[in-house]
C-alpha positions as CSV (number, residue, x, y, z in Angstrom):
1,M,18.3,-0.9,5.8
2,Q,21.1,0.7,3.9
3,V,20.4,0.7,0.2
4,R,23.9,0.3,-0.8
5,D,24.4,-3.2,-2.5
6,K,21.1,-4.1,-2.8
7,V,18.9,-5.6,-5.4
8,V,15.8,-2.8,-5.4
9,V,12.6,-3.3,-7.9
10,V,10.2,-0.8,-8.0
11,T,6.6,-0.7,-9.6
12,G,5.1,1.9,-11.3
13,G,9.2,3.0,-11.6
14,A,9.1,5.1,-14.5
15,N,6.8,8.1,-13.4
16,G,6.3,10.4,-10.3
17,I,7.4,8.8,-6.9
18,G,8.4,5.6,-8.5
19,R,11.2,7.1,-10.9
20,A,12.3,9.6,-7.8
21,L,12.7,6.2,-5.9
22,C,14.8,4.7,-8.6
23,E,17.4,7.7,-9.1
24,R,17.8,8.2,-5.2
25,F,18.3,4.1,-4.9
26,R,21.4,4.5,-8.1
27,A,22.6,7.5,-5.6
28,E,22.8,5.5,-2.7
29,S,24.7,3.0,-4.4
30,A,22.0,-0.2,-5.0
31,G,23.8,-2.9,-6.3
32,K,20.8,-3.1,-9.1
33,V,17.9,-1.0,-9.9
34,V,15.1,-2.7,-11.6
35,V,12.6,-0.4,-13.1
36,V,9.2,-1.8,-13.2
37,D,6.3,-0.5,-15.3
38,L,3.2,-0.7,-17.6
39,E,4.9,1.8,-19.6
40,E,7.9,-0.3,-20.8
41,E,9.8,2.2,-23.3
42,N,9.6,4.3,-20.5
43,A,10.6,1.7,-18.0
44,R,13.9,1.2,-20.5
45,A,14.7,5.1,-20.6
46,V,15.2,5.1,-16.9
47,A,16.5,1.8,-16.7
48,A,19.5,3.2,-19.2
49,E,20.2,6.1,-17.0
50,L,20.7,4.7,-13.7
51,D,22.6,1.5,-15.5
52,G,19.4,-0.7,-14.2
53,D,17.3,-3.7,-15.6
54,A,13.4,-2.7,-17.1
55,Y,10.3,-4.6,-17.3
56,G,7.1,-4.3,-19.0
57,V,4.5,-5.3,-16.4
58,D,1.0,-4.7,-15.5
59,V,0.8,-5.4,-12.0
60,R,-2.9,-6.6,-12.3
61,D,-2.0,-9.2,-13.4
62,E,-0.1,-12.0,-11.0
63,D,1.3,-14.2,-13.7
64,Q,3.6,-11.3,-14.7
65,I,4.5,-10.0,-11.5
66,A,5.5,-13.7,-10.5
67,A,7.6,-13.7,-14.2
68,M,9.2,-11.0,-13.3
69,V,10.3,-11.6,-10.1
70,A,11.5,-15.0,-10.8
71,D,13.5,-13.5,-13.7
72,V,15.0,-11.1,-11.2
73,E,16.2,-13.9,-8.9
74,Q,17.5,-15.8,-11.8
75,R,19.6,-13.1,-12.8
76,H,20.9,-11.2,-9.7
77,G,20.3,-13.8,-7.0
78,R,17.9,-12.5,-4.8
79,I,15.4,-9.3,-4.3
80,D,16.5,-7.4,-1.1
81,L,13.7,-4.3,-1.4
82,F,10.6,-4.5,-3.7
83,C,8.7,-1.5,-3.8
84,S,4.9,-1.9,-4.8
85,N,4.7,1.9,-6.1
86,A,1.9,1.8,-8.7
87,G,-1.0,3.9,-8.6
88,I,-4.0,5.1,-10.0
89,I,-6.3,8.3,-9.4
90,A,-10.2,8.6,-11.0
91,L,-12.0,10.8,-8.6
92,D,-15.8,10.1,-7.6
93,G,-17.6,11.9,-10.9
94,E,-21.2,13.2,-11.1
95,P,-23.4,13.0,-9.2
96,W,-20.2,13.1,-6.7
97,W,-21.9,10.6,-4.1
98,A,-19.5,8.4,-2.5
99,T,-20.8,5.8,-5.0
100,S,-20.5,7.9,-7.8
101,A,-17.4,6.1,-9.3
102,P,-18.9,3.0,-11.5
103,N,-17.6,-0.7,-11.0
104,S,-14.7,-0.5,-13.4
105,T,-13.1,2.3,-11.2
106,W,-14.0,0.5,-8.2
107,Q,-12.1,-2.7,-9.7
108,A,-9.1,-1.2,-10.9
109,M,-8.5,0.5,-7.7
110,W,-8.8,-2.9,-6.0
111,E,-6.4,-4.4,-8.5
112,I,-3.7,-1.8,-8.6
113,H,-3.6,-0.5,-4.5
114,V,-4.3,-3.9,-3.1
115,M,-3.9,-6.7,-5.4
116,S,-0.5,-5.9,-6.8
117,H,0.6,-5.7,-3.1
118,V,-0.4,-9.0,-2.5
119,Y,0.9,-10.5,-5.8
120,A,4.3,-9.0,-5.3
121,A,4.9,-10.2,-1.4
122,R,3.5,-13.9,-2.9
123,A,6.3,-13.8,-5.3
124,C,8.8,-12.7,-3.6
125,L,8.7,-14.2,0.1
126,P,9.7,-17.6,-0.4
127,G,13.4,-16.5,-1.3
128,M,13.2,-13.9,1.0
129,L,12.0,-15.7,4.1
130,A,14.8,-18.9,3.1
131,R,17.1,-16.6,3.3
132,G,15.8,-15.0,6.7
133,E,15.4,-11.5,5.5
134,G,13.7,-9.1,3.3
135,Y,12.1,-5.6,2.5
136,F,8.5,-4.3,1.1
137,L,8.2,-1.0,0.7
138,N,4.5,-0.3,0.0
139,T,2.8,3.0,-1.0
140,A,0.3,3.5,0.0
141,S,-1.2,7.7,1.1
142,A,-2.2,9.4,3.8
143,A,-5.9,9.0,2.0
144,G,-5.6,5.4,3.8
145,L,-4.7,6.7,7.2
146,L,-7.3,9.8,6.8
147,N,-9.6,10.3,3.5
148,Q,-9.5,12.0,0.3
149,I,-12.2,13.8,-0.5
150,G,-13.8,13.7,-3.7
151,D,-12.8,10.0,-4.0
152,A,-14.1,7.1,-2.3
153,A,-12.9,4.1,-4.1
154,Y,-9.0,5.7,-4.0
155,S,-9.4,6.1,-0.2
156,T,-10.9,2.6,0.1
157,T,-8.3,1.2,-1.4
158,K,-5.3,2.2,0.0
159,H,-7.0,1.9,3.3
160,A,-7.1,-1.8,2.6
161,A,-3.6,-1.3,1.1
162,I,-2.3,-0.3,4.8
163,G,-4.0,-3.0,5.9
164,F,-2.4,-5.8,4.0
165,A,0.9,-3.9,4.7
166,E,0.1,-4.2,9.0
167,S,-0.8,-8.2,8.3
168,L,2.6,-8.6,5.9
169,A,4.5,-7.1,9.1
170,I,2.5,-8.7,11.9
171,T,2.7,-12.4,10.0
172,H,6.3,-12.4,8.6
173,G,7.9,-9.7,11.0
174,D,9.4,-12.7,13.3
175,D,11.0,-14.1,10.2
176,G,12.9,-11.1,9.3
177,I,11.0,-9.7,6.9
178,K,10.9,-5.7,7.3
179,V,7.9,-3.7,5.8
180,S,7.0,0.2,5.6
181,V,4.3,1.7,3.9
182,L,4.6,5.3,2.2
183,C,2.0,7.6,3.5
184,P,2.2,11.1,1.7
185,Q,-0.3,14.0,0.6
186,A,-0.2,15.7,-2.6
187,V,2.7,15.2,-4.5
188,A,3.9,16.6,-7.8
189,T,3.7,14.1,-10.0
190,R,1.1,13.1,-12.9
191,M,-1.7,12.0,-10.7
192,I,-1.6,16.0,-9.5
193,A,-1.7,17.1,-12.9
194,A,-5.2,14.4,-13.3
195,S,-7.1,15.7,-10.5
196,A,-10.0,18.2,-10.6
197,D,-8.2,21.2,-9.8
198,G,-4.6,20.4,-10.6
199,D,-3.2,21.4,-7.0
200,G,-4.4,18.5,-5.1
201,G,-7.4,19.8,-3.7
202,T,-7.7,19.0,-0.1
203,A,-4.7,16.7,0.2
204,G,-2.5,20.0,-1.0
205,V,-3.8,22.3,1.7
206,D,-0.3,21.3,3.5
207,G,1.3,22.1,0.1
208,V,2.5,19.7,-2.8
209,L,5.9,17.7,-2.3
210,S,8.2,16.9,-4.9
211,A,9.0,13.6,-5.8
212,E,12.5,14.0,-5.0
213,Q,11.6,14.9,-0.9
214,V,9.8,12.1,-0.9
215,A,12.5,10.1,-2.1
216,D,14.2,11.5,0.7
217,E,12.2,10.5,3.3
218,V,11.8,6.8,1.6
219,V,15.3,6.6,2.1
220,R,15.8,7.6,5.7
221,G,12.7,5.8,6.4
222,L,14.4,2.7,5.3
223,E,17.1,3.3,7.2
224,S,15.0,3.3,10.6
225,E,12.9,0.5,9.1
226,Q,9.8,2.8,10.1
227,F,6.4,1.3,9.4
228,L,4.9,4.5,8.8
229,I,6.8,6.5,6.1
230,L,4.8,10.3,6.7
231,P,6.6,12.7,4.4
232,H,4.0,15.4,5.5
233,R,4.3,16.1,8.8
234,E,0.8,17.0,9.3
235,V,0.0,13.6,9.0
236,E,0.9,11.9,12.0
237,Q,-1.3,14.8,14.1
238,Y,-4.3,14.3,11.9
239,R,-3.8,10.7,12.5
240,Q,-4.0,11.0,16.6
241,R,-6.5,13.4,16.1
242,K,-8.6,11.1,14.3
243,S,-7.6,8.4,17.1
244,A,-9.0,10.3,19.8
245,D,-12.4,11.3,18.4
246,Y,-13.8,10.1,15.6
247,D,-16.8,12.0,15.3
248,R,-15.1,15.1,15.6
249,W,-12.4,14.3,12.9
250,L,-15.4,13.5,10.8
251,G,-16.9,16.9,11.2
252,G,-13.5,18.5,10.4
253,M,-13.7,16.4,7.6
254,R,-17.3,17.3,6.2
255,K,-16.1,21.5,7.5
256,L,-12.8,20.7,4.7
257,R,-15.2,19.6,2.0
258,R,-17.2,22.8,2.4
259,Q,-14.2,25.1,2.7
260,Y,-12.6,23.3,-0.5
261,G,-15.2,22.1,-2.2
262,T,-16.1,19.2,-4.8
263,P,-17.2,19.7,-8.2
264,A,-20.8,19.3,-6.7
265,A,-19.9,22.0,-4.4
């Protein structure tokens, strides 16, 4: 897909990767960039810089997503590319077991990292299927292909996000619907600042990319219409090693945990 002249929606668009995507799409001459974020004031500020539209939406609420999609379609006739990008991080917490995070964290991760993608697709598919074309870019994480040490809820829901993206591509690829899933490691955003050590922890061992670098990779990935967009090249190597010898990969991840530690180590 070439972004030029396209109507593009980006959730989580007021900050981080989402904001960088909005700015890059505008630079690529998108027809309209729609900035969607829980922080409506910040979304409006970004949209004002880009001559875009802004919506304050809680992506955990299907009705809010559906209403936003309907309004964008009414105003602009269609949505060409929907970037479901909102995300959160929390970490396992004391006593740093895989079960340490409270149910409220697991539920929030599930709603934001998985169900928001479902809600977006459910709202956009009717129009896209009627036109015989459309594109979904779902932000997941390298943690969805590998794992994020110290954050079981994040890792689990990012795995589920990739599973849904696969289903979307399998079910609707013959209908003209394209799907890409963005799986970076550490990126310099507020989520990294909120991590235990502020440098991405084990996710940052291969370096921390800027959000703008990730946006560059996204544009290239959309142009080639590839399913997996991996801004950190090392992730593909790790994925292949995991597939080739799961037990050895698990052993390597345990070693990584011991080496870089968690607050419990």
